[in-house]
Structure formats: structure tokens, C-alpha cells
C-alpha positions, 0 to 999 in steps of 0.5 A, a space after each residue: 426533459 432537459 433537466 431529467 437528462 442532466 439529473 440522470 447524467 449527474 447521477 451517472 458521474 457521481 456513482 461512477 466516482 463513488 465506485 471508482 477503483 483500478 480500471 476493469 479489464 475489457 479483454 483477457 489481459 493488458 500486458 503493460 508496455 513499459 517502453 511506451 511514453 503515452 501517459 494513461 491512468 495505468 499503463 499502455 497495453 502491448 500487442 496481446 499477440 506479443 505476450 509471453 509467459 514471463 509477462 505473467 511471472 515473478 520469482 524470488 518471493 521465497 527469499 527473505 528480505 534484509 531486515 537490517 535497518 532502523 525499523 527491522 522489516 523489509 517489504 518485497 512488493 510484487 505489483 505491475 512494476 514486476 509483473 507486466 501482466 497485472 496491469 488492469 487486473 487490480 491486484 498485487 502481493 508482497 512478502 514482508 520480513 520482520 526481524 525480532 520486534 521489528 515493525 512495519 511502521 504506521 502507513 497507508 495505501 491510498 489505492 488498495 485494501 489489504 489482506 495480510 496472512 502470517 506464515 511464520 511467527 507472531 504479529 500484533 497488527 492494527 489500524 486506526 479508523 478516521 476522524 473524529 473517533 480515531 479508534 485503534 482496532 488491533 489483534 495479535 496474529 499467529 501463524 496461519 491467521 488473516 487480517 484485513 486493512 481497509 483502503 486508505 486507513 493507517 495501519 502497522 504490524 509489529 513482530 512480538 516474538 523472539 524469532 523472525 516473522 514472515 507474512 504475505 499480503 494481498 492488495 486490491 490494486 496493481 499499484 496500491 502505493 504507500 505513504 509511511 506516516 513518519 517519512 511523509 511528515 518528517 522526511 518530506 522534501 523540502 521540509 514541512 515547516 517546524 512551526 506547523 509540525 510543532 503545533 500539529 504534534 504539540 511538541 517543541 521545534 527542537 523536537 521536530 528538528 531532532 526527528 527530521 534530522 533522522 529522515 
């Protein structure tokens, strides 16, 4: 009997891990209390009686982001840090602006899948499947087109038009996180050893030093 109970407990634990995602809300809402110092997986709720409309509101996503940077794009993220009422709801949104031929560099969201809608312009998008296939799945999107990037996979966008492009991305987490591959690999603090990176990328160490200097 004890062994059966242990088996059932083990199955319950492994099932909960397999289905892990942002915590589900057990009430109408859980507005984040940014002033609370208690550490939890997410953010502590403030008293629901103190909730107000501004806890569920953000203004400014109609404004274009400044794309005057090395990659020619700007992501304006609206997650739980901007809208406290997103806490426990498992969603967030972002506006992405692209200069002509600008890119949103290869990156991953460790805690979210993403669905991207093109509002203006033409975007070449794609993601790479996991090892060992590492297959590139890519497509050119036009205004009104929608594309999905599965959780955790490396993906990118490039403006392939001669004018500015704009997209809206919805993400399945209140705090999806982002790991930009180049920044993480070549801009880590402290640096990853050039010996390691040279062997990983099959290049000379001087090439690694040169790239690291840009980050």
C-alpha cells in the first residue's frame, strides 16, 4: 500500500513539473504589490480592496520606439513591471519597431511562447528547432500576418522593406524574460573565456576578443 501511495505521489509531482507555467490565479486578480519585500515566485498581491483602474492600465504603446541603435530595432515591453494587474495572469505584450533592414537579434524567451502580428511593413521571421536537428523555420510576413515562436526556441525578425516596420507580440507569461544570444555569449560579466568561445565557434581567439569588445 505504501509503495502505491509513493508511486502516486511521484506521478503527481512529475505531472505538476511537466505542466509548469506561470502561477494560475485563484481569485479575480492579484495586483502586484511592488513595495512588498517578501520574495515569492511572482509578486505578492496587494489588498484587492485597494485595486484601482490604473493597476490594469498602460498608455503609450502607440508611440514609436527609438531604433537608432546598432541593430535597428526597439522593443517596448509591457509586462507585470508596467501593469501590476498582470500578476498571475500569464500574459504580456510588446511593441517592436524596426528601422529599414533593422533586426530583432536572435534571442529566446525562457518562460513564454510568443505570437507576433505585423502591423506595418514586411518582416522576415524565423526560429531554430532544438538539437540535434537545428532546423531553421522561416517565412516573410506582410501586414496583418501572424507567426508563432514556441517557448524557449531561438528566434529573430528582420525588416526586409525600405520603410519602417511595426509588430505587436503577445507572450504567455507576465514576465517572459529575454536572452539575446550575442549579448549573453559575448557580453557576459565577467567574460566567458576566449578559449571556450574560440573552440565553440571554431574561430581564432582574436576574433572572440574583437567581438567581445563590441559588447
